[in-house]
C-alpha positions as CSV (number, residue, x, y, z in Angstrom):
1,M,-49.5,5.1,23.7
2,T,-47.2,3.0,25.4
3,V,-43.2,2.7,23.5
4,T,-41.1,-0.2,24.1
5,L,-37.7,0.5,23.9
6,T,-35.2,-2.5,22.9
7,A,-31.9,-2.1,24.0
8,T,-28.7,-2.1,22.2
9,A,-26.4,-4.3,22.5
10,P,-22.6,-3.1,23.6
11,P,-20.4,-3.2,20.5
12,S,-17.9,-6.9,20.8
13,T,-14.7,-6.6,21.9
14,V,-13.6,-7.9,18.1
15,E,-16.2,-5.0,16.6
16,L,-14.4,-2.3,19.0
17,L,-11.0,-3.6,17.2
18,T,-12.5,-3.7,14.2
19,G,-13.6,0.4,14.2
20,V,-9.7,0.6,15.2
21,L,-8.4,-0.9,12.1
22,L,-11.0,0.3,10.3
23,G,-11.5,3.6,11.2
24,A,-15.1,4.4,13.0
25,G,-17.9,4.3,10.0
26,Y,-16.4,0.9,8.9
27,R,-19.3,-0.2,7.5
28,R,-19.9,2.4,5.3
29,E,-16.9,2.5,4.2
30,H,-15.8,-0.6,3.8
31,G,-19.1,-2.7,3.6
32,F,-19.4,-2.2,-0.2
33,W,-15.9,-3.9,-0.6
34,Q,-16.4,-6.6,1.7
35,R,-19.4,-7.5,0.0
36,L,-18.3,-7.4,-3.4
37,I,-15.4,-9.5,-2.9
38,S,-17.9,-12.0,-1.1
39,T,-19.3,-12.7,-4.7
40,E,-18.9,-15.6,-7.2
41,P,-17.4,-13.3,-9.8
42,F,-14.1,-12.6,-7.3
43,R,-13.8,-16.3,-5.8
44,R,-11.0,-17.6,-6.5
45,P,-10.4,-19.4,-9.5
46,A,-8.9,-22.8,-9.8
47,G,-5.4,-22.8,-11.8
48,G,-5.3,-20.9,-15.1
49,T,-2.2,-19.4,-17.0
50,P,-0.9,-16.4,-16.3
51,E,-3.0,-14.8,-19.9
52,E,-5.8,-16.1,-18.5
53,R,-5.3,-14.8,-15.1
54,L,-4.8,-11.3,-16.7
55,G,-7.8,-11.5,-18.9
56,L,-9.9,-12.4,-15.7
57,A,-8.4,-9.5,-13.9
58,Y,-9.8,-7.2,-16.8
59,E,-13.1,-9.1,-16.4
60,R,-13.5,-8.7,-13.3
61,L,-12.6,-4.8,-13.5
62,R,-15.4,-4.4,-15.6
63,V,-17.9,-6.6,-12.8
64,L,-16.9,-4.1,-10.4
65,N,-17.2,-1.1,-12.9
66,R,-20.8,-1.9,-13.4
67,S,-20.8,-2.4,-9.5
68,L,-20.2,1.2,-9.1
69,D,-23.0,4.1,-8.8
70,S,-20.2,6.6,-10.4
71,G,-16.8,5.8,-11.1
72,A,-15.9,9.5,-11.7
73,R,-17.3,9.5,-7.7
74,L,-14.6,6.5,-6.8
75,A,-11.6,8.2,-8.4
76,A,-12.4,11.7,-6.7
77,D,-12.4,10.0,-3.1
78,P,-9.1,9.1,-1.7
79,R,-10.9,7.6,1.5
80,A,-12.7,5.0,-1.6
81,L,-9.6,4.4,-3.4
82,A,-8.5,3.2,-0.7
83,A,-10.4,0.8,0.8
84,L,-10.9,-0.1,-3.1
85,H,-6.8,-1.3,-2.6
86,E,-7.6,-2.7,1.1
87,W,-9.6,-5.5,0.0
88,L,-9.0,-6.4,-3.6
89,G,-5.3,-6.3,-2.8
90,P,-5.2,-10.0,-0.8
91,V,-8.5,-10.9,-3.9
92,D,-6.5,-10.4,-7.3
93,P,-3.3,-8.1,-7.3
94,T,-3.3,-8.1,-10.7
95,L,-7.2,-6.5,-10.6
96,T,-5.6,-4.0,-7.6
97,T,-3.1,-2.5,-10.4
98,V,-5.1,-2.1,-13.0
99,A,-8.3,-0.7,-11.3
100,G,-5.8,1.5,-9.3
101,I,-4.4,2.5,-12.5
102,H,-7.7,3.4,-14.1
103,Y,-9.7,5.0,-11.9
104,N,-6.6,6.7,-9.6
105,L,-4.4,7.8,-12.3
106,F,-6.6,8.0,-15.0
107,L,-9.7,9.1,-14.2
108,G,-8.6,11.1,-11.3
109,S,-6.2,13.0,-13.4
110,L,-8.7,13.6,-15.8
111,L,-11.0,15.0,-13.3
112,D,-8.5,17.2,-11.7
113,H,-7.3,19.0,-14.6
114,D,-10.4,19.9,-16.5
115,A,-13.8,21.5,-15.5
116,V,-16.7,18.9,-15.1
117,G,-18.4,18.4,-18.2
118,S,-15.5,19.9,-20.1
119,R,-14.9,16.4,-21.6
120,D,-17.3,13.5,-22.5
121,L,-15.6,10.8,-20.4
122,S,-18.1,8.2,-21.2
123,D,-16.2,5.7,-23.1
124,H,-14.2,5.8,-19.9
125,L,-17.1,5.8,-17.3
126,A,-18.9,3.0,-18.9
127,M,-15.3,1.1,-19.5
128,R,-15.6,0.8,-23.4
129,R,-12.2,2.2,-23.2
130,V,-10.0,1.2,-19.9
131,G,-7.6,4.3,-18.8
132,T,-4.0,3.9,-18.0
133,F,-1.1,6.4,-17.4
134,L,2.4,6.9,-19.1
135,C,4.9,9.1,-16.9
136,T,7.7,6.9,-16.0
137,E,10.3,6.6,-19.0
138,V,12.9,3.5,-19.1
139,A,15.7,6.4,-18.7
140,H,13.7,8.3,-15.9
141,G,12.3,6.9,-13.1
142,N,12.4,9.2,-9.9
143,D,13.4,11.7,-11.9
144,A,10.6,11.9,-13.8
145,A,11.2,15.8,-14.5
146,S,13.9,14.7,-16.8
147,M,11.9,12.5,-18.9
148,E,12.6,13.3,-22.8
149,T,8.9,12.0,-24.4
150,T,8.3,15.3,-26.5
151,A,5.0,16.8,-27.8
152,T,5.7,19.8,-30.2
153,Y,2.7,22.1,-30.8
154,D,2.0,22.3,-34.5
155,P,0.4,25.7,-35.7
156,A,-0.8,24.6,-38.6
157,R,-3.0,22.1,-37.1
158,D,-3.2,23.3,-34.2
159,G,-2.6,20.2,-32.2
160,F,0.8,18.0,-31.4
161,V,3.3,15.7,-32.7
162,L,4.2,13.3,-29.8
163,H,7.5,11.8,-30.2
164,T,9.8,9.1,-28.6
165,P,13.0,10.5,-29.1
166,N,15.2,7.3,-28.1
167,A,15.3,4.0,-26.3
168,G,15.3,5.5,-23.2
169,A,12.6,7.6,-23.7
170,Q,9.9,4.7,-23.9
171,K,7.7,4.7,-20.6
172,F,8.5,1.6,-18.8
173,M,5.9,-0.3,-17.5
174,P,2.2,1.1,-18.3
175,N,-0.7,-1.4,-19.2
176,T,-0.5,-0.5,-22.9
177,S,-1.4,-4.3,-24.3
178,P,-4.8,-4.4,-26.5
179,T,-5.4,-7.3,-23.3
180,G,-8.3,-6.3,-21.6
181,G,-9.8,-4.1,-24.7
182,P,-9.5,-0.8,-26.0
183,K,-7.1,0.8,-23.6
184,S,-6.2,5.1,-23.9
185,G,-4.1,6.7,-21.2
186,L,-2.5,10.2,-19.9
187,V,0.8,10.5,-21.5
188,A,3.2,12.7,-19.7
189,A,5.7,14.7,-22.3
190,R,7.6,18.0,-22.4
191,L,5.6,20.5,-24.2
192,M,7.6,22.3,-27.0
193,A,6.6,25.3,-28.7
194,D,8.5,27.7,-31.2
195,G,11.5,26.0,-30.1
196,E,10.7,26.5,-26.0
197,D,10.2,24.1,-23.4
198,H,6.8,24.6,-21.7
199,G,7.4,22.2,-18.9
200,I,6.0,18.5,-18.3
201,R,2.2,18.0,-19.2
202,L,-0.1,15.1,-19.7
203,F,-2.2,14.5,-23.1
204,L,-5.3,12.3,-23.5
205,V,-3.9,9.8,-26.5
206,P,-6.4,6.9,-27.9
207,L,-3.7,4.0,-27.8
208,T,-5.3,0.4,-28.7
209,D,-7.9,-0.8,-30.7
210,D,-9.2,-4.7,-28.8
211,V,-6.6,-6.5,-31.5
212,R,-3.8,-3.9,-32.0
213,A,-2.0,-0.9,-31.1
214,L,-3.1,2.0,-33.3
215,P,-1.2,3.9,-35.9
216,G,1.8,6.1,-34.6
217,V,2.1,4.2,-30.8
218,R,4.1,1.3,-30.7
219,V,3.8,-1.1,-27.5
220,R,5.8,-4.0,-26.6
221,R,5.2,-6.7,-23.9
222,L,7.9,-6.1,-21.3
223,P,9.6,-9.6,-20.1
224,A,7.3,-11.5,-17.3
225,R,7.9,-9.5,-13.8
226,M,7.5,-11.5,-10.4
227,G,4.6,-11.6,-8.9
228,S,1.0,-11.3,-10.5
229,P,0.7,-10.9,-14.2
230,V,0.7,-7.5,-15.6
231,D,0.4,-6.2,-19.4
232,H,2.9,-4.3,-18.4
233,C,4.8,-2.5,-21.8
234,L,7.3,0.0,-23.0
235,T,5.2,2.2,-25.6
236,A,6.9,4.7,-28.0
237,F,5.3,7.2,-30.1
238,D,6.2,7.8,-34.0
239,Q,5.8,11.4,-34.7
240,L,1.6,10.8,-33.7
241,F,-0.4,13.5,-33.9
242,V,-2.9,14.8,-31.6
243,E,-5.3,17.5,-31.4
244,R,-5.5,20.1,-29.2
245,A,-8.1,18.9,-27.4
246,A,-5.6,16.1,-26.2
247,L,-3.6,18.6,-23.9
248,L,-5.4,18.2,-20.3
249,G,-6.3,21.8,-18.6
250,A,-6.0,23.5,-22.4
251,R,-7.9,26.6,-21.2
252,E,-5.7,27.2,-18.3
253,G,-2.9,29.5,-18.4
254,S,-2.8,29.6,-23.0
255,G,-3.9,32.3,-24.7
256,G,-4.0,32.2,-27.9
257,Q,-3.1,29.9,-30.6
258,G,0.2,28.7,-29.7
259,D,0.9,30.6,-26.6
260,F,1.9,28.5,-23.7
261,S,3.7,31.3,-22.1
262,S,4.7,29.9,-18.5
263,T,7.0,31.0,-16.1
264,R,9.4,28.3,-14.1
265,D,7.0,28.0,-11.4
266,D,4.5,27.7,-13.3
267,R,6.0,25.2,-15.3
268,R,7.1,23.1,-12.0
269,R,3.5,23.9,-10.6
270,R,2.1,22.3,-13.7
271,F,4.1,19.4,-13.2
272,L,3.0,18.2,-10.0
273,T,-0.6,18.9,-11.2
274,S,0.9,16.3,-13.8
275,I,2.1,13.7,-11.3
276,G,-0.4,15.4,-8.2
277,R,-2.4,11.5,-8.2
278,V,0.8,9.8,-7.1
279,V,-0.1,10.9,-3.3
280,P,-3.3,9.1,-3.2
281,G,-1.6,6.4,-5.1
282,R,0.6,6.1,-2.1
283,I,-1.8,6.1,0.1
284,S,-3.4,3.2,-2.0
285,M,-0.3,1.5,-1.9
286,S,0.1,1.3,2.2
287,A,-4.0,0.2,2.1
288,C,-3.3,-2.8,-0.2
289,A,-0.2,-3.7,1.6
290,A,-2.0,-3.4,4.9
291,G,-4.9,-5.6,3.8
292,S,-2.7,-8.1,2.3
293,A,-0.5,-8.1,5.5
294,R,-3.8,-9.0,8.0
295,A,-5.6,-11.5,5.2
296,T,-2.0,-13.7,5.5
297,L,-2.0,-12.9,9.1
298,A,-5.5,-14.3,9.5
299,V,-4.3,-17.7,7.7
300,A,-1.4,-18.2,9.7
301,V,-3.3,-18.1,12.7
302,R,-6.1,-20.1,11.8
303,Y,-3.6,-22.5,10.1
304,G,-0.9,-22.5,13.4
305,G,-4.4,-23.7,15.6
306,H,-5.3,-26.9,13.6
307,R,-2.5,-27.8,12.0
308,M,-1.8,-30.8,14.8
309,I,2.0,-32.4,15.4
310,S,3.4,-34.5,18.1
311,G,3.9,-33.1,21.5
312,A,7.8,-33.6,23.3
313,R,8.7,-37.5,23.2
314,G,5.6,-38.5,21.6
315,T,2.9,-37.1,24.1
316,R,-0.4,-36.1,22.8
317,T,-0.7,-34.2,20.0
318,V,-1.0,-30.3,20.3
319,P,-1.5,-27.3,17.5
320,V,1.7,-26.1,16.2
321,N,0.6,-22.8,17.7
322,A,1.0,-24.3,21.4
323,H,5.1,-23.8,20.8
324,R,6.2,-20.3,21.3
325,T,8.9,-20.8,18.5
326,H,5.9,-20.8,16.2
327,H,3.2,-18.2,18.3
328,G,6.0,-15.8,18.8
329,P,6.4,-14.4,15.3
330,L,2.9,-14.5,14.9
331,A,2.3,-12.2,17.9
332,S,5.1,-9.4,17.2
333,A,3.5,-9.6,13.4
334,M,0.0,-8.9,15.2
335,A,1.5,-6.0,16.1
336,T,2.9,-4.7,14.0
337,V,-0.1,-5.1,11.5
338,F,-2.1,-2.9,13.9
339,A,0.4,-0.3,14.0
340,M,0.4,-0.2,10.0
341,S,-3.3,0.0,9.9
342,L,-3.0,2.4,12.5
343,L,-0.2,4.4,10.6
344,H,-2.1,4.2,7.2
345,R,-5.8,5.8,8.5
346,R,-3.9,8.3,10.4
347,A,-1.7,9.6,7.1
348,L,-5.0,9.0,5.1
349,D,-6.9,11.6,7.5
350,R,-4.5,14.0,7.5
351,W,-4.3,14.2,3.9
352,E,-7.8,14.4,3.6
353,V,-8.2,17.8,5.6
354,C,-4.2,19.4,4.8
355,T,-4.7,23.1,4.0
356,E,-2.4,24.5,1.8
357,E,-0.3,25.1,4.3
358,D,0.2,21.9,5.7
359,R,0.2,20.2,2.3
360,A,3.7,19.6,2.2
361,A,3.8,17.9,6.0
362,A,0.3,16.0,4.9
363,E,2.4,14.5,1.4
364,R,5.6,13.6,3.5
365,L,3.9,11.6,6.0
366,V,1.9,9.8,3.1
367,A,5.2,8.8,1.4
368,V,7.0,7.9,5.0
369,A,3.8,5.8,5.3
370,K,3.4,4.3,2.2
371,A,7.4,3.1,1.9
372,W,7.2,1.9,5.9
373,I,4.2,0.0,5.7
374,T,5.2,-1.7,2.6
375,W,8.5,-2.9,4.0
376,Q,6.6,-4.1,7.0
377,A,4.5,-5.8,4.8
378,R,6.8,-7.5,3.2
379,A,8.4,-8.9,6.2
380,V,5.1,-10.2,7.8
381,I,3.7,-11.6,4.4
382,V,7.2,-13.8,4.7
383,Q,7.0,-14.6,8.0
384,C,3.5,-15.8,7.4
385,R,4.2,-17.6,4.6
386,E,7.5,-19.2,6.7
387,R,5.0,-20.8,9.8
388,C,2.7,-22.2,7.5
389,G,5.3,-23.9,5.8
390,A,5.1,-25.7,2.3
391,Q,1.5,-25.2,2.2
392,A,2.0,-21.9,1.4
393,L,4.4,-22.3,-1.4
394,L,1.2,-23.5,-3.4
395,E,-0.8,-20.3,-5.3
396,N,-4.2,-22.4,-4.1
397,N,-3.3,-21.0,-0.6
398,G,-3.1,-17.4,-1.4
399,M,0.0,-16.5,0.1
400,A,2.6,-16.8,-2.7
401,E,1.1,-14.4,-5.1
402,L,1.0,-11.8,-1.8
403,V,4.5,-12.6,-1.4
404,T,5.7,-11.5,-4.7
405,G,3.3,-9.2,-5.0
406,V,4.3,-6.4,-2.2
407,E,7.5,-6.0,-4.1
408,G,5.6,-4.4,-6.5
409,A,3.8,-2.0,-3.9
410,I,7.2,-1.5,-2.5
411,T,8.5,0.4,-5.8
412,A,5.3,2.1,-6.8
413,E,4.1,5.2,-6.4
414,G,7.6,6.3,-6.0
415,D,10.6,3.9,-4.8
416,N,10.5,3.7,-0.6
417,V,14.3,4.4,-0.4
418,A,13.9,7.9,-2.5
419,L,10.9,8.7,-0.3
420,Y,13.0,8.1,2.4
421,S,15.7,9.9,1.1
422,K,12.7,12.9,0.1
423,A,11.7,12.8,3.6
424,A,15.1,12.3,5.1
425,A,16.2,16.2,4.1
426,D,12.9,17.4,5.4
427,L,13.0,16.7,8.8
428,L,17.0,17.0,8.7
429,F,17.0,20.6,9.9
430,P,13.1,21.1,10.7
431,A,11.9,24.8,12.1
432,G,9.2,26.1,14.1
433,P,7.8,23.4,16.9
434,D,9.9,20.5,15.6
435,R,13.0,22.5,15.9
436,W,15.9,20.1,15.9
437,D,18.0,21.8,19.4
438,T,15.2,20.4,21.5
439,P,16.2,19.0,24.2
440,L,15.4,15.2,25.1
441,D,13.0,14.8,27.6
442,R,15.1,12.6,30.2
443,T,12.6,12.0,32.9
444,P,12.5,8.3,34.4
445,G,9.7,6.0,33.7
446,E,8.5,2.5,33.5
447,L,8.3,0.1,30.9
448,T,4.6,-1.1,31.3
449,D,3.8,2.7,30.5
450,P,3.1,3.6,26.9
451,Y,3.3,7.2,27.4
452,F,6.9,6.5,28.2
453,L,7.6,4.3,25.6
454,G,6.4,6.8,23.4
455,R,8.9,9.4,24.8
456,L,11.5,6.8,24.3
457,L,10.4,6.4,20.7
458,A,10.5,10.2,19.9
459,A,14.2,9.9,21.4
460,V,15.3,7.0,18.8
461,E,14.2,9.5,15.9
462,E,16.3,12.3,17.7
463,I,19.3,10.2,18.3
464,W,19.5,9.1,14.9
465,F,18.7,12.6,12.9
466,G,21.4,14.3,15.4
467,R,24.3,11.9,14.3
468,A,23.1,13.0,10.8
469,R,23.4,16.5,11.8
470,E,26.8,16.3,12.9
471,R,28.2,14.5,9.9
472,V,27.0,16.5,8.0
473,L,27.4,19.7,9.8
474,S,31.0,18.3,9.8
475,A,31.7,17.5,6.4
476,T,34.4,19.7,4.6
477,H,33.4,19.0,1.2
478,D,31.5,22.0,-0.2
479,D,29.8,19.3,-2.9
480,R,26.2,19.4,-1.5
481,L,26.1,15.3,-2.6
482,A,29.0,14.6,-0.5
483,R,27.7,16.8,2.5
484,W,24.5,14.5,1.8
485,N,26.3,11.2,1.5
486,A,28.0,11.8,4.9
487,G,25.0,11.9,6.8
488,S,22.3,10.1,4.5
489,G,23.1,6.8,6.1
490,P,21.6,7.4,9.5
491,A,18.7,10.3,8.3
492,L,17.5,7.2,6.4
493,R,17.5,5.1,10.1
494,G,16.2,8.8,11.3
495,V,13.2,8.7,8.9
496,E,12.3,4.6,9.7
497,A,12.2,6.0,13.6
498,H,10.2,8.7,12.5
499,A,7.5,6.4,11.1
500,Y,7.4,4.4,14.3
501,R,7.1,7.2,16.5
502,Q,4.2,8.2,13.8
503,A,2.5,4.5,14.2
504,A,2.8,4.8,18.0
505,E,1.4,8.0,18.3
506,A,-1.4,6.6,16.2
507,F,-1.9,3.9,18.9
508,A,-2.3,5.9,21.3
509,Q,-4.8,8.4,19.9
510,A,-6.8,4.9,19.1
511,R,-6.2,3.3,22.3
512,A,-7.7,7.2,24.5
513,A,-10.2,7.0,22.2
514,L,-11.6,3.0,23.2
515,P,-13.6,2.6,26.4
516,G,-12.6,0.9,29.4
517,G,-12.7,-3.2,28.9
518,A,-11.2,-5.7,26.9
519,A,-10.7,-3.9,23.8
520,R,-9.0,-1.7,25.3
521,E,-7.1,-4.4,27.5
522,R,-6.2,-5.6,23.9
523,L,-5.1,-2.8,22.1
524,T,-2.4,-1.9,25.1
525,E,-0.7,-5.1,25.1
526,L,-0.5,-4.8,20.9
527,E,0.6,-1.2,21.5
528,R,3.7,-2.1,24.1
529,L,4.7,-5.0,22.7
530,F,5.3,-2.9,19.1
531,A,7.2,-0.2,21.2
532,L,9.4,-2.3,23.3
533,E,10.5,-4.4,20.6
534,W,11.4,-1.2,19.0
535,V,13.2,-0.2,22.1
536,A,15.2,-3.3,22.4
537,R,16.3,-3.0,19.1
538,N,17.5,0.3,19.8
539,S,18.3,-0.3,23.5
540,G,22.0,0.3,23.4
541,D,21.6,3.8,22.1
542,L,18.8,4.8,24.7
543,L,21.3,3.8,28.0
544,A,24.3,5.5,26.1
545,A,21.9,8.8,26.7
546,G,20.7,8.0,29.7
547,L,16.9,7.6,28.9
548,L,16.8,3.8,30.2
549,S,18.6,2.1,33.2
550,A,21.1,-0.9,33.1
551,D,18.3,-2.8,34.9
552,Q,15.3,-1.8,32.3
553,V,17.7,-2.6,29.1
554,D,17.9,-6.4,31.4
555,Q,14.1,-6.4,32.3
556,L,13.5,-5.6,28.8
557,P,13.7,-9.5,27.3
558,D,11.5,-10.8,30.1
559,A,8.3,-7.5,29.4
560,T,8.8,-8.6,25.5
561,E,7.8,-12.0,26.5
562,E,5.2,-11.5,29.0
563,L,3.4,-9.3,26.0
564,I,4.0,-11.9,23.6
565,A,2.2,-14.6,25.7
566,A,-0.4,-12.1,26.3
567,V,-0.9,-11.4,22.6
568,A,-0.5,-15.0,21.7
569,A,-3.2,-16.1,23.9
570,H,-5.7,-13.6,22.1
571,A,-5.0,-14.2,18.2
572,P,-7.8,-15.7,16.7
573,E,-9.9,-13.1,18.4
574,L,-7.5,-10.5,17.2
575,A,-7.4,-12.0,13.4
576,E,-11.1,-12.0,13.5
577,S,-11.4,-8.3,14.4
578,F,-9.7,-8.0,10.2
579,A,-13.5,-8.4,9.2
580,L,-12.2,-10.9,6.4
581,P,-15.5,-12.1,4.2
582,A,-15.7,-15.8,5.2
583,E,-15.7,-16.5,1.6
584,L,-12.1,-14.8,1.1
585,L,-11.1,-17.3,3.6
586,A,-13.2,-20.3,2.3
587,D,-10.9,-20.1,-0.9
588,W,-7.6,-20.7,0.6
589,P,-7.9,-24.0,2.0
590,I,-5.2,-24.0,4.6
591,A,-7.7,-21.3,6.5
592,G,-10.2,-24.1,7.3
593,P,-9.5,-26.8,9.5
594,D,-10.2,-29.4,6.5
595,Y,-7.4,-28.1,4.7
596,A,-6.0,-31.5,3.7
597,D,-9.2,-32.7,1.8
598,A,-8.0,-30.4,-1.2
599,Y,-5.8,-32.6,-1.5
600,D,-8.3,-35.9,-2.1
601,D,-7.8,-38.2,-4.2
602,P,-11.4,-39.5,-5.5
603,D,-9.8,-42.6,-7.2
604,G,-7.1,-43.4,-3.8
605,P,-6.4,-46.5,-2.6
606,W,-8.0,-45.7,0.9
607,Q,-11.4,-44.7,-1.2
608,A,-12.5,-48.5,-1.5
609,G,-12.4,-48.9,2.1
610,A,-14.2,-46.1,3.0
611,A,-16.8,-47.5,0.8
612,L,-17.3,-51.1,1.9
613,A,-17.2,-49.6,5.3
614,S,-20.2,-46.9,4.4
615,A,-21.9,-50.2,3.3
616,G,-21.2,-52.6,6.7
617,T,-19.2,-55.1,5.0
618,V,-15.8,-54.5,6.6
């Protein structure tokens, strides 16, 4: 028998770059979400009030849930949760918010705390009840350990009484209104028994039916926030009794009835377990920001290619992308978007395989990546909006919602400045292989060498942390806060530089994995542009440290301009590697060359002339 083998075509440049952005197994990991957002229920609707858009988001949440083989499997998989946010974010930020809360914070916490099968989750898996998460209080945001909501053990009824003692203890911003159907929540509260504080624990509490809050629960809608409409509320409890089974992990560490004895270390461990879903949430915020930035950049590149303007002194028309003033910022944004995507995957990969020994370092990378990526996303999205002019201010063109939506990601799952501050405290005096007293590598190099540029990025990080250490160590104050304040400014600059270095290392790793050819050339151009623009911003420090020569500082502008021209020349191909579904792009008029047709008027005076012409009477 003769077997004929059909040669498989090698992957194209676009396919290889898509693999860089989304991971080698992107069809398996992302294919479901790409197909889902291409279906009719997820197409962009025309207009609608904020309340109608909120209702639509919950309808879509149920469509999404019916499409899954298992909501529990999604909740247990940080990689799948990240992909959900990466693709739903540009389509419907409201849906992305409520889906992330339901699957990650709510279902994920339930699965983390209780053994599979120990609690009936059928109502939540079938979405007969939508899940939400109540942790932050009006007076306690990043200091959640100080929350004041109490759950006092009642031995007579063998249950707990949830109570909100003051206005500052109201749960702040959970989506607890009846909109979207009956809801249950995981409530973080301070467990009190026999007058003793046993730390922060989670309690599963029914909150509403499909009309109103249940007895003992008070829900009030907050004022409308900037960005996508979500039913954010203030939620309080008035001596609400819940059974003992409401306590998550109730069988863990408790002896007989009313025995909740624990050490201080136990209380801290339980608190960290209670908010443990914040880490996958931060990964998801990075994914959402990266996906939204890619979508806006793809639209800006497409629009710039078919938006025609007059050339100099009335010469032929040219696409606006022909101008350096237009394509330059988009080329820089392209390098940044690749860096964001690569850093997101680097943090996700490290978190997924971390052991208990390196868990703290993995969590720190996730936190730094979340802060850096969401801040970079805001800059990219705003730049893209500006490059698309007034068209991008209109909601139907998709960008306006993302401009404001990224602000929520900057604050959600830990305010970015707080995340940077925690990372700065950890990185300021590292031990082991990351010792801070290691001398800088001053070996000369060339600006065309990515390895040399990587060493410069590492040096920028050490320069800023070195300044911070000097200020902290020279401070004469005994007050720890005063000492921290003395060095916190440069320390946060050090964390920013740390993020740039991590992104540059992710670039280098991705480049090394590519075969020689066009895809590797495109990625190298992006890698060098990303690094050179950061080096240029810090060229004075690098010159003063003897790491750059005066000639190299002079060469930086020309080297950067050459790379901008190279990246801009391939911008449409690079944007195609984002693998955005055609249906998504079709819902944003300015993404297509016939965008002006969206403004056509069937009763306009030009219609009569067109009709006569088509009839042959003109």
